[in-house]
C-alpha positions in Angstrom: -0.9 -17.1 69.0 2.7 -15.6 67.8 3.6 -12.1 68.6 3.8 -10.2 65.6 6.1 -6.9 64.8 3.9 -3.7 65.5 2.8 -1.6 62.7 4.6 1.5 61.9 4.0 4.2 64.7 1.6 2.2 66.4 -2.3 0.7 65.9 -3.1 -0.7 62.3 -5.1 1.9 60.8 -8.4 1.1 59.4 -10.3 3.9 57.5 -13.3 1.6 56.4 -16.7 3.1 57.7 -19.4 0.5 58.4 -22.9 0.5 59.5 -24.7 3.6 60.8 -21.2 5.6 60.1 -21.4 4.4 56.5 -24.6 5.3 55.8 -24.7 8.5 57.3 -21.3 9.4 54.9 -23.0 7.8 51.8 -26.1 9.9 52.8 -24.2 13.3 52.9 -21.7 12.3 49.9 -24.8 13.3 47.6 -24.9 16.5 48.6 -20.8 17.1 49.0 -18.3 18.9 46.3 -16.8 15.7 44.4 -13.3 15.1 43.5 -12.8 12.2 40.7 -9.8 9.7 41.3 -7.7 8.8 38.9 -6.0 5.0 39.0 -3.4 6.3 40.9 -5.1 8.3 43.7 -7.7 5.4 44.1 -4.9 2.9 44.9 -3.6 5.3 47.5 -7.1 5.6 48.8 -7.3 1.6 49.1 -3.9 1.4 51.0 -4.6 3.9 53.2 -8.0 2.3 54.0 -6.4 -1.1 54.8 -3.7 0.2 57.1 -1.1 -0.4 54.4 0.2 3.2 54.8 -0.3 3.3 58.5 0.0 5.6 60.3 -1.2 7.8 57.8 -5.1 8.0 57.8 -5.6 10.2 54.8 -3.7 12.4 52.3 -0.9 14.6 53.7 -1.8 18.2 55.1 1.5 20.9 54.4 3.2 20.2 57.8 3.2 16.3 56.7 4.1 16.8 53.4 7.1 19.6 53.8 8.4 17.6 56.5 8.5 14.5 54.5 9.9 16.1 51.6 12.5 18.0 53.3 13.5 15.7 56.3 11.8 12.3 55.5 9.6 12.1 58.3 6.2 13.1 59.4 5.5 16.1 61.5 5.7 14.4 64.6 9.4 12.8 63.6 8.2 9.3 62.5 10.4 8.0 59.7 8.4 8.7 56.0 10.2 9.1 53.0 7.3 9.5 50.3 4.5 12.1 50.4 1.1 10.8 50.2 -0.9 13.4 48.6 -4.0 14.3 46.4 -3.5 16.8 43.7 -6.6 19.0 41.8 -6.5 21.6 39.7 -6.7 25.4 40.9 -10.3 25.7 39.6 -11.3 22.2 41.2 -9.6 23.4 44.7 -11.7 26.9 44.7 -14.5 26.7 47.3 -13.7 23.3 48.5 -14.3 23.2 52.3 -15.6 20.8 54.7 -16.4 17.6 53.5 -15.1 16.6 49.8 -16.6 13.1 48.4 -14.0 11.0 46.4 -15.2 9.6 43.5 -14.5 6.8 40.8 -16.3 6.6 37.5 -18.7 8.8 39.5 -19.5 6.4 42.1 -18.7 7.7 45.8 -15.5 5.8 47.0 -14.7 8.2 50.2 -15.1 11.1 51.8 -12.4 13.5 52.4 -12.7 15.4 55.6 -10.4 18.6 54.2 -8.2 20.0 56.6 -6.4 21.9 54.0 -5.8 23.1 50.3 -2.3 24.2 49.7 0.5 24.8 46.9 3.3 22.6 47.0 6.6 23.4 45.7 6.8 20.9 43.2 10.5 21.5 42.0 11.7 21.0 45.3 9.4 17.8 45.7 11.1 16.5 42.5 14.6 17.2 43.6 14.2 16.1 47.2 12.0 12.9 46.6 13.6 11.8 43.1 16.8 13.3 43.3 16.3 14.9 39.7 14.1 17.7 37.8 14.4 15.5 34.5 10.9 14.9 33.0 12.7 12.0 31.6 12.1 10.3 35.2 8.5 8.7 35.4 8.0 9.9 39.0 8.9 13.7 37.8 6.6 13.4 34.8 3.7 12.3 37.1 4.3 15.1 39.2 4.5 17.5 36.5 1.4 16.4 35.1 -0.8 16.4 38.4 -2.5 19.3 39.9 -1.2 22.6 41.6 -2.9 22.1 45.0 -2.7 19.3 47.3 -5.9 18.7 49.4 -5.0 17.3 52.9 -7.1 15.5 55.2 -8.3 12.1 56.7 -10.5 9.7 55.0 -13.3 7.4 55.6 -14.1 4.7 52.7 -17.6 4.2 52.0 -17.2 2.0 49.2 -13.9 0.3 48.5 -12.6 0.2 45.2 -13.7 -3.4 43.9 -11.4 -5.5 42.8 -11.7 -7.8 39.6 -8.2 -9.1 39.4 -6.1 -11.4 41.6 -9.2 -12.3 44.1 -7.6 -15.3 45.9 -4.3 -13.0 46.8 -6.0 -10.1 47.8 -5.1 -10.2 51.3 -4.9 -7.0 53.6 -2.3 -6.2 56.4 -4.8 -7.8 58.8 -5.0 -10.9 56.9 -1.5 -11.2 56.4 -1.0 -10.8 60.2 -3.4 -13.3 60.7 -1.8 -16.0 58.4 1.7 -15.2 59.8 0.3 -15.7 63.1 -1.6 -19.0 62.6 1.6 -20.4 60.9 3.6 -19.2 63.9 5.9 -17.3 61.6 8.2 -14.7 64.0 10.6 -13.8 60.9 9.0 -13.2 57.9 10.7 -11.9 55.2 9.2 -9.6 52.4 10.2 -9.3 48.6 8.6 -6.3 46.7 8.6 -6.8 42.6 7.1 -5.5 39.7 8.9 -8.0 37.5 9.2 -11.7 36.7 11.1 -13.5 39.0 14.5 -14.9 37.4 17.0 -17.2 39.4 18.7 -14.1 40.5 15.9 -13.1 42.7 15.1 -16.5 43.4 18.6 -17.0 45.2 18.1 -13.5 46.9 14.9 -15.0 48.3 16.0 -18.6 49.1 19.1 -17.1 51.1 16.3 -15.1 53.3 14.3 -17.9 53.8 17.1 -19.8 55.2 17.3 -17.1 57.9 13.5 -16.2 58.2 10.5 -18.6 58.9 8.3 -17.7 56.0 8.0 -15.3 52.9 5.9 -12.6 51.8 6.2 -12.4 48.0 4.3 -9.2 47.3 4.0 -7.8 43.8 2.7 -4.4 43.2 -0.5 -4.7 41.0 -1.0 -0.8 40.9 0.4 1.5 38.6 3.5 1.0 36.6 5.4 2.1 33.9 3.9 1.3 30.3 7.0 -1.0 29.4 6.7 -3.0 32.4 5.6 -6.5 32.2 1.8 -6.1 32.7 0.6 -7.6 36.5 -1.5 -10.5 34.9 1.4 -12.0 33.2 3.5 -11.5 36.5 1.4 -12.9 38.3 0.9 -16.2 36.7 4.7 -16.3 36.2 4.9 -16.3 40.3 2.2 -19.0 40.2 4.4 -21.4 37.9 7.6 -20.5 40.0 6.0 -21.3 43.7 4.3 -24.7 42.4 7.4 -25.9 41.1 10.4 -24.7 43.2 9.1 -23.3 46.6 8.0 -25.1 49.9 4.4 -24.5 49.8 4.2 -23.8 53.5 6.8 -21.4 53.5 5.4 -18.5 51.1 2.4 -16.4 50.9 1.8 -14.9 47.5 -0.4 -11.7 48.2 -0.7 -8.6 45.9 0.1 -4.6 47.1 -2.7 -2.5 45.8 0.1 0.4 45.7 1.5 2.2 42.7 5.0 2.5 41.9 7.1 5.7 42.5 10.4 4.8 41.2 11.9 7.1 43.6 15.1 4.7 44.1 16.3 4.8 47.5 13.3 6.6 49.4 11.0 4.2 47.8 13.0 1.7 49.6 12.0 2.7 52.8 8.7 3.1 51.5 8.4 0.0 50.7 10.2 -1.5 54.0 7.7 0.0 56.0 4.7 -0.9 54.0 5.8 -4.5 54.2 6.1 -3.8 58.3 2.5 -2.8 58.4 1.5 -6.3 56.6 3.7 -7.7 59.4 7.0 -8.4 57.9 10.2 -8.2 60.4 12.7 -8.6 57.3 12.6 -6.6 53.8 15.1 -7.8 50.6 16.7 -4.8 49.4 18.8 -5.9 46.1 20.4 -3.8 43.3 18.7 -0.4 42.3 15.6 -1.2 44.0 12.8 0.7 43.0 14.9 2.4 40.4 14.7 3.4 37.0 17.2 4.4 33.8 20.3 5.6 35.5 19.1 8.0 38.3 20.3 6.4 41.0 23.3 4.4 42.3 23.3 0.6 42.3 23.3 0.4 46.0 21.7 3.4 46.7 18.8 2.0 48.0 20.4 -0.3 50.5 22.7 2.8 52.1 19.9 5.0 52.7 19.0 2.4 55.7 22.1 3.9 57.3 20.6 7.3 57.6 18.3 6.0 60.1 18.3 3.8 63.8 17.1 0.1 62.9 14.3 1.0 66.2 13.5 3.9 63.7 12.7 1.8 60.8 11.8 -1.2 62.7 12.0 -3.8 59.9 15.3 -5.0 59.3 16.8 -5.1 55.6 18.6 -7.7 53.8 20.9 -6.3 51.5 22.4 -8.3 48.9 24.9 -7.7 46.0 24.3 -8.2 42.2 24.1 -11.9 41.5 24.7 -14.2 38.7 25.3 -18.1 37.9 29.2 -18.9 37.9 30.0 -21.7 35.5 33.1 -22.3 37.7 31.3 -22.5 41.4 28.4 -24.3 39.4 25.7 -22.0 41.0 24.7 -19.1 42.0 26.7 -16.2 43.5 27.9 -12.5 44.2 30.7 -11.0 44.4 30.7 -11.6 48.3 31.0 -15.5 47.4 32.8 -15.8 44.2 36.3 -15.2 43.6 36.0 -15.9 39.7 35.9 -13.3 36.6 32.9 -11.8 35.1 33.3 -13.8 32.2 32.7 -17.2 34.2 29.3 -15.8 34.9 26.1 -16.2 32.9 24.2 -12.8 33.3 21.8 -11.1 30.2 20.8 -7.7 30.8 17.3 -7.0 30.9 17.3 -5.8 27.3 18.5 -9.2 25.9 16.2 -11.3 28.1 13.3 -9.7 26.3 14.8 -9.9 22.9 15.2 -13.8 23.4 11.5 -13.8 24.7 10.3 -11.8 22.0 12.1 -14.5 19.2 10.7 -17.2 21.3 13.5 -18.5 22.7 14.0 -19.3 26.6 16.8 -17.6 28.2 19.5 -20.0 29.6 18.3 -22.0 32.4 20.7 -20.2 35.0 19.0 -16.8 33.8 15.4 -17.9 34.0 13.5 -20.8 35.0 11.6 -22.4 32.0 8.3 -22.5 33.6 8.8 -18.7 34.0 10.2 -18.3 30.3 7.1 -20.2 29.1 4.8 -17.8 30.8 6.7 -14.7 29.5 7.1 -15.9 25.2 3.0 -16.8 25.4 2.2 -13.3 26.8 4.3 -11.8 24.1 3.0 -14.2 21.4 -0.6 -12.6 22.2 -0.2 -9.2 23.7 -3.6 -7.7 23.5 -4.7 -10.5 25.9 -2.6 -8.7 28.8 -3.1 -5.0 27.9 -3.5 -2.5 30.9 
């Protein structure tokens, strides 16, 4: 078996209770105070349970939370860039102590061993994590809308959130690690996405595949912005692309249950550490990774990796410039590889691509593969099918 990269901070966390432990927790849960989880918190519970957020074993108590917000590290010094917290109202927090049942639609999902309830400084969190206090930023808006008190403590999952979509692609970190080892992949590159893959993305991925044994195509299917392309549509576009343009034995498509934070540079590190837990050694970082609007500089998400030593991160970033098709070079290029002016490049804004698709017109093949465009055009003709 191939020796794989170690999960962040040591062993892969597993917070799924089984056997007698699960039975005991379920029996006790009926007598416990309950906190109902929204979709975001539910995806965090799943990522904590399967080790996607290793070394975290639950929602952050104050010491970890404050150190992450201010220093981008856990209390013990390990690099970690985004808070993973459970927010409740002051009224909900009153009287909570000991164990708390975490529920979804009334069913017990997990038990939280409450270590601490505390009031965070949300203004500081917004400024440090998102770089802004502007509620036009979706991460800030969500932060302001959640409860005033954070609950910190380890979780034990007794009923894992039941997935109904993308079942063949529901691979936990232990599953991807097993597949990488079976295939003998030592160098595995991960690609994070919340969008359809266009020719520019394809170029980055194939450059990375020249250097690595295989790729984990790892789209987020948790909560995203309302105007992002729905996960169901995106997954069809990935399937179409992989079927026609990638070697089948060198790419694994698996979904990431996490939700998007839109935290730009900090989320780039966060995404890299998650993929390290899934067994990847390299991570593609393109322009404005995890960005939104004009809140971050084009390459801020690449520069943040320089704030840490390679040993602290453990997974190597592969940083790429903005790319486009050059009519002179006759292929995909970046400013690092092409001497020709921008007017010789075929590159369309996301807005222009959407306008073409909504009109039923495929973008130029230099921008989007026709199979991908066909999936997106069909989805826009029948939007109700893909809602949610």
